[in-house]
VEXRO-303055 format. One line per 2 residues: number of its first residue (from 1); their letters; for each residue x, y, z of N, C-alpha, C. Coordinates in steps of 0.2 Angstrom, whole numbers. Each point is the difference from the previous one (the first is absolute). Layout:
N
NUM> A> X,Y,Z,X,Y,Z,X,Y,Z | ...
***
This chain:
398
1> XX> -154,-122,50,5,0,0,5,4,-6 | 6,2,4,5,5,-5,1,-2,-4
3> XX> 3,4,-6,3,-3,-5,8,-3,2 | 2,3,6,6,-4,1,1,-8,3
5> XX> -6,-1,3,-2,-5,1,-1,-5,-6 | -2,1,-3,-5,-3,-7,6,-1,-3
7> XX> 4,4,-1,7,-2,-4,5,-3,3 | 0,-1,8,4,-4,4,-5,-7,0
9> XX> -5,-2,-2,-3,-7,1,-1,-2,-10 | 4,4,-4,0,-3,-7,3,-7,-3
11> XX> 7,1,3,7,-4,-1,-5,-7,2 | 3,-6,-2,-2,-6,3,4,-2,6
13> XX> -4,-4,2,3,0,10,6,-3,-2 | 3,2,8,9,-1,0,4,6,-1
15> XX> -1,5,-6,3,7,1,-7,4,-2 | -5,-3,2,-5,6,-2,-1,5,5
17> XX> 3,-1,8,-1,5,3,6,6,2 | 6,0,-5,6,4,0,-3,3,-7
19> XX> -1,4,1,1,6,-6,5,0,-5 | 0,-1,-3,9,1,-3,3,7,0
21> XX> 2,1,4,3,8,1,8,0,-5 | 1,-6,1,6,-1,-4,4,-5,-5
23> XX> 4,-2,-3,1,-4,-3,6,-5,1 | 3,-4,-5,5,-1,1,1,-7,6
25> XX> 6,-3,1,1,-5,4,-2,4,6 | 3,3,3,-2,4,8,-5,0,2
27> XX> -4,2,-6,-7,2,3,-5,-8,0 | 2,-4,-4,-1,-7,1,1,-4,6
29> XX> 7,2,3,2,-4,5,-5,3,6 | 1,6,-1,-5,3,7,-6,-4,-1
31> XX> -4,1,-7,-8,-2,0,2,-7,3 | 4,-5,-2,1,-6,3,0,-2,9
33> XX> 5,5,-1,-1,-2,9,-5,3,4 | -3,5,-2,-5,3,4,-7,-6,0
35> XX> -2,-4,-6,-4,-4,-2,2,-5,5 | 5,-3,0,4,-6,4,2,1,7
37> XX> 0,6,2,1,3,6,-2,-7,5 | 3,-2,8,-2,-4,4,-7,3,4
39> XX> 1,6,0,-6,3,4,-5,4,-5 | -8,2,1,-4,1,-5,2,9,1
41> XX> 0,2,-7,2,7,0,-8,3,-3 | -3,4,2,-4,5,-3,1,6,2
43> XX> -4,6,-7,1,5,-2,-8,4,4 | 1,4,3,-8,3,0,1,10,-2
45> XX> -6,1,-4,2,7,-2,-2,5,6 | -1,5,-3,-2,4,6,-7,-1,4
47> XX> -6,-4,-5,-6,0,0,0,-5,5 | 6,-6,0,-2,-6,4,-1,-5,-5
49> XX> 0,0,-6,-1,-6,-5,6,-2,0 | 2,-8,-1,5,-4,-1,1,3,-8
51> XX> 4,1,-1,3,0,-7,7,-5,-3 | 1,-3,6,3,-6,-3,3,-5,4
53> XX> -1,-6,0,2,-5,3,4,-6,-2 | 6,-2,5,3,-8,-4,-3,-5,0
55> XX> 2,-4,0,-1,-7,-2,-1,-2,7 | 4,3,5,0,-4,9,-6,2,2
57> XX> -2,6,-1,-5,5,0,-7,-5,0 | 1,-1,-8,-7,-6,0,1,-7,3
59> XX> 5,-3,2,0,-4,4,-1,-1,7 | 3,5,1,-2,4,8,-7,1,2
61> XX> -3,4,-4,-10,1,0,-4,-3,-3 | 2,-6,-5,-3,-4,-4,-4,3,-4
63> XX> 4,7,-1,-5,3,-8,4,-1,-6 | -1,0,-4,3,2,-7,-1,6,0
65> XX> 8,2,-3,3,6,-2,-6,4,-4 | -3,-3,-5,-6,4,-5,-6,3,8
67> XX> 1,-3,6,-7,2,3,3,3,5 | 7,0,1,3,4,5,1,7,-3
69> XX> 2,1,-6,-1,8,-2,-6,3,0 | 1,7,2,-6,2,-1,-5,1,7
71> XX> 2,-5,5,-4,-4,7,3,7,3 | -6,2,6,4,4,6,4,-4,4
73> XX> 4,2,3,3,-3,4,-3,-3,7 | -4,3,2,-3,0,6,-1,-9,-1
75> XX> -4,-2,-7,-1,-7,-1,2,-5,3 | 8,1,-1,7,-2,3,-2,-2,9
77> XX> -4,5,1,0,0,10,-4,-1,3 | 0,-5,6,-5,-3,5,-5,6,-1
79> XX> -7,-1,0,-6,4,0,-1,4,6 | 3,-2,6,1,4,5,5,7,1
81> XX> 6,-2,-6,5,6,-1,0,5,-5 | -7,-2,-4,-3,4,-5,1,7,-1
83> XX> -4,2,8,-4,7,-1,6,5,2 | 6,-3,4,4,3,2,6,3,-5
85> XX> 0,-5,-5,4,0,-5,3,6,-5 | -8,-1,0,2,8,-7,2,6,6
87> XX> -2,0,5,7,7,5,5,-2,1 | 2,-5,0,7,-2,-2,5,1,-5
89> XX> -4,-1,-5,2,4,-7,0,6,-2 | -4,3,2,0,8,1,6,3,4
91> XX> 2,-3,6,4,1,4,8,-2,-1 | 0,-3,-6,7,-4,-3,0,7,-4
93> XX> -5,0,-6,-1,5,-6,4,8,3 | -4,2,5,2,5,5,7,0,0
95> XX> 3,-4,3,8,-1,-1,3,-6,1 | 1,-1,-6,2,-7,-5,8,-1,1
97> XX> 0,-5,3,7,-4,2,3,-5,-1 | 6,-3,1,0,-8,1,-2,-3,6
99> XX> -5,-5,-1,-1,-5,8,3,-5,-4 | 5,-2,5,3,-6,-1,-3,-4,4
101> XX> 1,-8,-1,-2,-7,4,1,-1,6 | -3,-3,4,3,-3,7,2,7,4
103> XX> -8,4,1,-1,6,2,-4,-3,10 | -2,-6,-2,-4,-3,6,-7,1,1
105> XX> -1,3,-7,-8,0,0,-4,-5,-3 | -5,-4,3,-5,-5,2,-3,1,-10
107> XX> 0,0,-5,-2,-1,-5,-5,-7,-1 | -4,0,-4,-5,-3,-4,-2,-1,-6
109> XX> 0,-4,-5,-3,2,-4,-5,-5,-2 | -3,1,-6,-6,-6,-3,1,-4,-6
111> XX> -2,-5,0,0,-3,-7,-5,1,-1 | -3,-3,-9,-7,-1,-1,-4,-4,3
113> XX> 0,-6,2,-4,-3,3,-2,3,7 | 3,6,2,-2,3,8,3,-3,3
115> XX> 6,-3,-1,5,-1,7,5,5,0 | 3,1,7,5,6,3,7,-4,-1
117> XX> 6,1,0,6,0,0,4,4,2 | 5,-1,5,5,6,4,5,1,-8
119> XX> 2,8,3,3,1,-6,4,6,3 | 6,2,-1,6,6,-1,-3,2,-8
121> XX> 2,8,3,-2,4,-9,6,4,2 | 3,3,-7,5,5,1,-3,4,-4
123> XX> -1,7,-1,-2,7,-5,3,4,-2 | -1,-1,-6,7,8,-2,-3,3,-6
125> XX> -2,6,2,-3,4,-5,5,1,-7 | -6,2,-6,5,0,-7,-4,4,-3
127> XX> 4,5,-1,-3,7,-4,1,0,-5 | -7,1,-6,0,-1,-7,-2,4,-2
129> XX> -3,2,-7,0,5,-4,-8,3,2 | -3,-6,2,-8,0,0,-1,-2,8
131> XX> 7,1,5,-4,1,7,3,-6,4 | 0,2,4,2,-5,7,-4,-6,0
133> XX> 7,-7,1,-3,-7,2,4,-1,2 | -4,-5,5,5,-6,5,2,-5,-2
135> XX> 4,-3,-1,4,-6,1,0,-3,5 | -5,-6,1,0,-4,8,2,-7,-2
137> XX> 6,-2,2,3,-8,1,-3,-2,5 | -5,-5,0,-3,-3,5,2,-9,0
139> XX> 3,-2,7,4,-5,2,-5,-5,3 | -2,-5,-1,-4,-5,3,4,-3,7
141> XX> -2,2,7,2,-3,4,-3,-8,2 | -5,-4,-2,-3,-5,1,6,-5,3
143> XX> 3,-2,-6,7,-5,4,1,3,4 | 5,5,1,2,3,4,-2,0,6
145> XX> -7,1,1,-4,1,8,0,-9,0 | -3,-2,-5,1,-8,3,5,-3,4
147> XX> 5,1,-4,8,-1,3,1,1,5 | -1,8,4,-2,4,4,-3,-6,8
149> XX> -7,1,-4,-2,-4,5,-1,-7,2 | 3,-4,-6,3,-7,2,8,0,5
151> XX> 4,7,-2,4,-2,6,0,2,5 | -5,6,1,-3,3,8,-4,-8,2
153> XX> -1,-4,-5,-5,-6,4,5,-4,5 | 5,0,-6,5,-6,2,4,1,7
155> XX> 1,9,-1,2,3,5,-4,-2,8 | -6,3,-2,-5,-2,5,3,-7,4
157> XX> -3,-4,-4,0,-8,0,6,-1,4 | 8,2,-4,7,-2,6,2,3,5
159> XX> -5,7,3,-2,3,5,0,-4,5 | -9,-4,-3,-2,-3,5,4,-5,2
161> XX> 5,-6,-7,3,-3,2,4,-1,6 | 5,7,0,3,3,4,-3,0,6
163> XX> -5,0,1,-5,5,7,-1,-6,4 | -4,-6,-4,-3,-7,3,9,-3,4
165> XX> 5,1,-7,6,-3,3,2,1,9 | 1,6,-2,3,3,6,-6,-1,7
167> XX> -6,1,-1,-4,-2,5,2,-4,3 | -1,-8,-6,3,-7,3,4,-2,4
169> XX> 6,5,-2,8,-2,0,-1,4,6 | -2,6,3,0,4,7,-5,-3,5
171> XX> -4,-5,-2,-5,-7,4,4,-4,2 | 4,-1,-3,4,-7,0,7,2,5
173> XX> 3,5,-1,5,1,4,-2,2,9 | -7,1,-1,-1,3,7,1,-6,5
175> XX> -2,-5,-3,0,-7,5,7,0,4 | 5,0,-7,7,-4,4,2,7,3
177> XX> -2,6,-3,4,4,4,-3,2,8 | -6,-2,2,-3,0,6,5,-4,3
179> XX> 1,-7,-3,5,-5,4,5,1,2 | 3,4,-5,7,3,1,1,3,7
181> XX> -5,5,-2,1,7,7,-2,-4,5 | -5,-3,2,-1,-4,5,6,-3,2
183> XX> 2,-6,-4,6,-5,3,6,5,3 | 2,5,-6,5,6,2,-1,2,7
185> XX> -7,6,1,0,1,6,1,-6,6 | -3,-5,0,0,-6,7,9,-1,-1
187> XX> 4,0,-5,5,-2,1,6,6,3 | -2,7,-2,1,5,4,1,2,7
189> XX> -9,-1,1,-2,-1,7,2,-6,7 | 3,-5,-4,-1,-6,3,9,1,3
191> XX> 4,2,-7,7,3,3,2,4,6 | -6,6,-2,2,7,5,-3,-3,7
193> XX> -4,-7,0,0,-3,7,4,-4,2 | 3,0,-2,5,-6,0,-3,-6,0
195> XX> -3,-4,-4,-3,-6,2,2,-4,-9 | 1,-4,1,5,-4,-6,8,1,1
197> XX> 3,-7,-3,6,2,-2,3,8,0 | 4,4,0,3,5,-1,3,0,-7
199> XX> -2,7,-4,1,-1,-7,6,4,-2 | 4,-1,-3,7,2,-3,-3,8,-3
201> XX> 5,5,0,-2,6,-2,-2,0,-9 | 4,-4,-2,-2,-1,-9,-7,-2,1
203> XX> -2,-4,4,-7,-3,-1,-6,5,3 | 4,6,4,-6,6,3,1,4,-6
205> XX> 5,0,-4,-2,5,-5,-2,-3,-7 | 0,-5,0,-6,-4,-4,-5,1,2
207> XX> -3,-1,4,-8,0,3,0,8,-2 | 4,5,1,-1,7,-1,-3,0,-7
209> XX> 4,-3,-5,1,2,-7,-6,-3,-3 | -3,-7,2,-6,-3,0,-7,4,1
211> XX> 1,4,8,-5,2,0,-1,8,-4 | 6,3,0,0,6,-6,-5,-1,-8
213> XX> 5,-7,-2,-2,-2,-7,-7,-1,2 | -3,-3,4,-7,0,1,-4,7,-1
215> XX> 1,3,6,-3,6,-1,0,3,-7 | 4,1,-3,1,3,-6,-4,-3,-3
217> XX> -1,-8,0,-2,-3,-6,-11,1,0 | 1,1,9,-8,-1,2,-2,10,-2
219> XX> 5,3,1,-3,7,-2,-2,-1,-8 | 5,-2,-4,-1,-1,-9,-6,-4,1
221> XX> -3,-6,2,-6,-3,0,-6,4,2 | 1,4,4,-6,6,2,0,5,-5
223> XX> 3,2,-5,1,6,-4,-4,-4,-5 | 2,-7,-4,-3,-4,-5,-7,-1,3
225> XX> -3,-1,5,-6,-1,1,-2,6,0 | -1,5,4,-1,7,-2,-2,1,-6
227> XX> 7,-1,-7,-1,2,-7,-8,-2,0 | 0,-8,-1,-6,-3,0,-5,2,1
229> XX> -2,2,8,-4,2,0,-2,8,-2 | 3,3,-1,-2,6,-5,0,-2,-7
231> XX> 1,-4,-3,0,-1,-6,-7,-5,-1 | -1,-2,4,-6,-4,1,-6,3,4
233> XX> 0,7,1,-6,4,4,-1,-1,7 | 6,-5,4,-1,-1,5,0,2,9
235> XX> 5,4,-3,4,4,6,-6,5,3 | -1,-4,7,-4,6,5,5,4,3
237> XX> -3,6,2,0,7,2,-4,1,8 | 4,-1,6,-5,4,4,1,5,4
239> XX> -1,4,-3,0,7,0,-3,4,8 | 4,3,3,-2,5,7,5,3,0
241> XX> -2,5,5,4,7,0,5,-2,5 | 7,2,-3,6,0,3,4,7,1
243> XX> 4,1,4,5,5,-1,5,-2,-2 | 1,2,-8,6,1,-3,8,-3,4
245> XX> 0,7,4,5,2,3,3,-7,4 | -4,-2,4,0,-6,5,4,-6,-4
247> XX> -5,-1,-7,2,-5,-3,6,-2,-3 | 2,9,-3,9,0,-3,3,-2,6
249> XX> 1,5,7,3,-2,6,3,-7,1 | -9,-3,-1,6,-8,2,2,-5,-4
251> XX> -1,3,-8,3,-5,-5,7,3,0 | 1,7,0,7,2,2,4,-3,5
253> XX> -4,0,6,4,-3,5,2,-7,1 | -5,-4,-5,1,-6,-2,6,0,-4
255> XX> 2,3,-7,6,0,-3,4,2,4 | 0,4,3,7,4,1,4,-6,5
257> XX> -5,-5,5,4,-6,2,4,-4,-5 | 0,0,-5,1,-6,-4,3,2,-4
259> XX> 4,7,2,6,3,-6,7,4,4 | 6,-2,0,2,5,3,6,5,-3
261> XX> -1,0,-5,5,2,-7,-6,7,-2 | -4,0,2,-4,8,-2,-4,2,6
263> XX> -1,6,0,-3,6,6,-6,1,-4 | -7,-4,2,-7,2,0,-1,8,2
265> XX> -3,3,-3,-4,7,4,-8,-1,-3 | -2,3,6,-7,2,-4,-2,7,4
267> XX> -3,2,-5,-2,8,-1,-7,0,1 | -4,0,7,-8,-1,0,-4,6,3
269> XX> -4,1,-2,-7,5,2,0,-2,5 | 0,4,5,0,0,8,-9,-3,0
271> XX> -5,4,-2,-6,-3,0,-2,-5,-4 | -5,-3,3,-4,-9,-4,-2,3,-7
273> XX> 2,-5,-6,0,3,-5,-5,-7,-2 | -6,-1,1,-4,-6,-2,-2,0,-10
275> XX> 1,-4,3,-3,-6,-8,-3,-5,1 | -3,-3,-6,-6,-5,1,5,-4,-4
277> XX> 3,-8,3,5,-3,-2,-1,-8,2 | 2,-4,-5,1,-6,4,9,-2,3
279> XX> -2,0,8,8,2,4,2,-6,-3 | 1,-7,-1,4,-5,-3,2,1,-6
281> XX> -4,2,-5,1,2,-6,5,4,-2 | -2,7,5,2,6,-2,8,-1,5
283> XX> 0,-3,5,7,-3,2,4,-3,-5 | -1,-4,-4,2,-5,-4,3,8,-6
285> XX> -4,3,-1,4,7,-6,5,3,4 | -1,1,6,6,6,3,4,-6,1
287> XX> 0,-7,3,6,-2,1,3,-2,-5 | -1,-1,-8,1,-1,-7,4,7,-2
289> XX> -2,4,2,5,8,-3,4,0,5 | 0,-2,6,5,3,4,6,-5,1
291> XX> -1,-9,-2,3,-4,-2,4,3,-6 | -3,1,-4,3,1,-7,5,6,2
293> XX> -1,6,2,4,5,0,5,-3,5 | 0,-3,4,6,-3,5,3,-6,-5
295> XX> -1,-5,-4,1,-4,-7,3,3,-4 | -2,5,-3,4,3,-5,4,8,2
297> XX> 3,-2,4,4,6,2,6,-5,6 | 4,-4,-5,4,-4,2,6,2,5
299> XX> 1,7,-2,7,3,3,-4,3,8 | -4,-2,2,-2,3,4,-3,6,0
301> XX> -2,5,5,-1,7,-1,-8,1,5 | -2,6,-2,-7,2,4,-6,-2,-6
303> XX> -5,-2,3,-6,-2,-1,-6,4,3 | -2,6,-4,-3,3,4,-8,1,-1
305> XX> -5,-3,4,-7,0,-2,-4,6,3 | -4,5,-4,-2,5,4,-8,0,-3
307> XX> -3,3,4,-9,0,0,-2,7,1 | -3,2,-6,-2,7,-1,-8,0,-4
309> XX> -4,3,4,-5,3,0,-2,5,-6 | -4,-2,-6,2,5,-6,-9,-2,-1
311> XX> -4,8,4,-6,0,1,-5,-6,0 | -2,-3,-5,-7,-4,4,3,-6,-1
313> XX> 8,0,-2,3,-8,0,7,2,5 | 2,-8,-1,6,1,4,6,-4,-7
315> XX> 6,4,2,7,-2,-4,5,-6,5 | 0,-5,-2,5,-6,3,6,-1,-6
317> XX> 5,3,3,6,-1,-3,6,-4,1 | 4,-3,-4,5,-3,3,6,0,-5
319> XX> 6,3,4,5,3,-7,8,-3,3 | 2,-2,-4,8,-4,1,4,2,-3
321> XX> 6,-1,3,6,1,-4,6,-5,-5 | -8,-4,-3,4,-6,-1,2,0,-8
323> XX> 0,-4,-4,1,-2,-7,-3,4,-5 | -7,3,3,-5,3,-5,-3,-5,-5
325> XX> -3,1,-5,-3,-1,-3,1,2,-8 | 2,-4,-9,3,5,-5,-7,1,-3
327> XX> -2,6,-1,-5,3,-5,-4,-6,-6 | 5,-4,-2,-5,-5,-3,-3,-6,0
329> XX> 3,-1,10,-6,-5,2,-6,2,4 | 0,9,0,-6,3,2,-7,-3,0
331> XX> -1,-2,-8,-7,-2,0,-2,-7,2 | 5,-4,0,-2,-7,1,0,-2,8
333> XX> 2,4,6,3,0,4,-5,-3,5 | -7,3,-3,-7,-4,4,-2,-6,0
335> XX> 2,-2,-8,-2,-5,-2,0,-7,2 | -2,-4,-1,1,-8,3,7,-1,-3
337> XX> 5,-1,5,6,-5,-1,4,5,-3 | 0,8,2,2,5,-3,6,2,3
339> XX> 6,2,-1,6,1,3,5,5,-3 | 2,2,2,5,5,-2,6,-4,-3
341> XX> 4,4,-5,7,-7,-2,6,2,5 | -1,6,3,6,-1,5,1,-2,8
343> XX> -10,-4,-1,1,-2,8,-1,-8,-3 | 3,-4,-5,-2,-7,-3,5,-4,7
345> XX> 7,3,1,3,-4,5,-2,-1,5 | -2,5,1,-5,-2,9,-6,-2,0
347> XX> -1,-3,5,-7,-5,-1,-6,2,1 | -4,-2,-4,-6,3,1,-5,-5,-7
349> XX> -6,1,0,-5,-2,-3,-4,5,-7 | 0,4,3,-3,7,-6,-8,0,3
351> XX> -2,-3,5,-6,-1,1,-4,4,7 | 7,2,3,-2,6,7,-3,7,-2
353> XX> 3,3,-5,-4,6,-2,-6,0,-5 | -1,-6,-5,-8,-1,-2,-5,0,6
355> XX> 1,-6,4,-2,1,7,-2,5,4 | 4,5,0,-1,6,4,-5,4,-5
357> XX> 0,0,-7,-1,6,-3,-10,-4,-1 | 0,-6,1,-7,-3,-1,-3,3,7
359> XX> 5,-3,6,-2,1,5,-3,7,0 | 4,6,-1,0,6,2,-7,3,-2
361> XX> 0,0,-9,-5,-2,-3,-7,0,2 | 0,-7,3,-7,-2,4,-4,4,8
363> XX> 6,3,0,1,5,6,-2,7,-3 | -3,2,-6,-2,5,-2,6,6,0
365> XX> 6,-4,1,8,6,0,4,-1,-8 | 6,2,0,3,2,-6,6,-3,4
367> XX> 7,-4,-5,6,2,1,4,1,-6 | 5,2,2,4,3,-5,8,-1,1
369> XX> 4,3,-2,7,-1,3,3,5,-4 | 6,2,2,6,6,-5,6,-4,1
371> XX> 3,1,-5,8,-5,2,3,1,-8 | 7,1,2,4,-2,-6,6,-3,1
373> XX> 4,-3,-3,4,-6,1,6,1,4 | 1,-2,5,6,3,5,-2,6,4
375> XX> -7,2,-1,-1,7,5,-5,-1,4 | 0,-8,3,-5,-4,3,-7,2,-2
377> XX> -7,0,5,-5,-2,-3,-8,4,7 | -2,3,-2,-7,0,5,-5,-2,-4
379> XX> -2,-4,4,-9,-3,2,-5,4,2 | -5,2,-4,-4,4,6,-8,-3,0
381> XX> -4,-3,3,-7,1,0,-4,6,3 | -6,0,-5,-5,4,3,-6,-3,1
383> XX> -3,3,7,-5,-3,1,-5,6,2 | -7,-3,0,-6,6,2,0,-1,7
385> XX> 0,6,2,-2,0,9,-7,0,1 | -3,-6,5,-7,2,4,-1,4,6
387> XX> -7,-1,1,-2,6,4,3,-6,9 | 3,5,3,3,-4,6,-6,-3,3
389> XX> -6,3,1,-5,0,3,-5,-6,-5 | 2,-3,-3,-3,-5,-4,0,-5,3
391> XX> -4,-5,3,3,-6,2,-3,-5,-4 | -2,4,-6,-3,-8,-5,6,-5,-3
393> XX> -2,-4,-3,7,-5,-2,-3,-5,-5 | 5,-2,-4,-4,-3,-6,4,-8,-2
395> XX> -1,-2,-2,2,-6,-3,-1,-1,-9 | 4,0,-4,2,1,-7,2,-5,0
397> XX> -6,-2,-7,5,-9,-3,-1,5,-8 | 4,-3,-1,5,1,-9,-2,-5,-4
***
């Protein structure tokens, strides 16, 4: 042991670890502050030996301060981390610099009994007359990690409760909605055929309103059921070869028939572009994206659907001239119930884009968008192309 280490250990515990380089009230205040700091403070010399440890270090590592002095710093590390630590010390000594806490490193320390605990460590080089020392401030993260684990467990439980509620509500809504839809259709058919008493104009308008509301609730129920299937891993995709151009033409034609204020334009590659998809599920994605382009362009305007091959993939894009999406809302847009702040006055649940993302990714594709508030939006989907002569089909269970 060096003379410096022997001198550091000579005084009584409590102030023993701090060499009395200064005198007076300021020095005493500094000494007391370091000794009673809420985090462990350890000073290591250029040889890797501990020359100072405060009271919190004693509590954190379950060693007496006198035992810590002169100990190799590697003894406070898990055995699996010790071999490379000497190299880390050498690199730090070659380029000493302040390393603050919270750098995203997964660090662990070792107590006297061999148990490990997570830590954050800040390092500060300290040049002295006898060489370079390193001041390490060590924060025990055990309680924080336990609180984080408890919080994550509570969040998972809350998510499960919410998923269970959504599943029950969706299933319970299915039967009355089916009855409403059936009776509404029967009234419309019977009225059109002239069966029964003639209905007034207000009654016909009421039936039409009931029909529209029932369709919206049915669509919402279907979305909720799809969400619960996704969360439970029970969504099945029936994958087969399909011409994406034909699928898109079908959806665009159907959507064009439902709107009079928007012009829908399809810019498509002439030759077939074959992809492997579940046609019903992928039409669900396309319908949602085209419907959104129409819905969020309240003043009308063009909606352009384009299909462009890109090497061994194909890009489908839907561009509108609508209200656009504020930059602050971009990250949450594909989450469950995520909606843009400027769209809240327009009907919607925030489930459509979440389902689009999940379905596209389960087709081995990618989805994204570019937009700025007030400048419209372009949503795009990229899918891998398949060999047009490959007749294989597949069923994928998630």
